C-alpha positions, 0 to 999 in steps of 0.5 A, spaced: 857 096 061 862 093 066 861 086 070 857 085 076 854 092 080 853 091 088 846 093 090 842 095 096 839 087 093 844 084 091 848 084 085 846 086 079 848 081 073 847 084 067 849 083 060 847 087 052 844 080 048 839 083 043 838 078 039 838 072 045 830 069 046 832 068 053 839 068 057 841 065 064 845 066 069 849 059 072 854 059 078 857 056 084 852 060 087 846 056 084 849 049 082 850 051 076 842 051 074 841 055 068 835 054 069 835 057 076 836 065 074 833 067 068 834 074 066 830 079 065 831 083 058 828 091 057 827 094 050 834 096 049 836 088 049 839 088 056 838 082 059 839 083 067 838 080 075 839 082 082 842 076 086 843 077 094 849 073 093 852 073 102 860 075 102 864 070 097 868 068 091 863 065 086 864 061 079 859 063 075 856 064 066 851 066 062 848 061 059 845 064 052 838 060 049 839 054 053 846 051 050 852 057 049 855 058 056 859 065 055 864 069 061 861 076 063 864 080 057 863 086 063 868 081 069 875 083 069 877 076 073 876 069 070 878 063 073 880 057 071 874 050 071 878 045 071 876 043 064 880 047 060 876 053 059 874 059 064 869 062 069 868 070 071 869 070 077 866 074 083 868 076 089 864 080 094 865 083 100 
């Protein structure tokens, strides 16, 4: 599994994190609101969501159980966040 994938209805984000109670995604596309885009979990522990995004550059992170923020392990592009950490970066063309 590797990073976000363009699909007909937007961008598919996926994260394998079987032990999480909940996973969401926060980024520049939702004003870093970790409640705006909760992911759904399948039986194998794969979390996923499709978000319609127009062309542009978006920084984002996954939020595990409302408290742990992590980069997308499948994303190959990161960017400094200005606070000593790195965010995942998505370019939608």
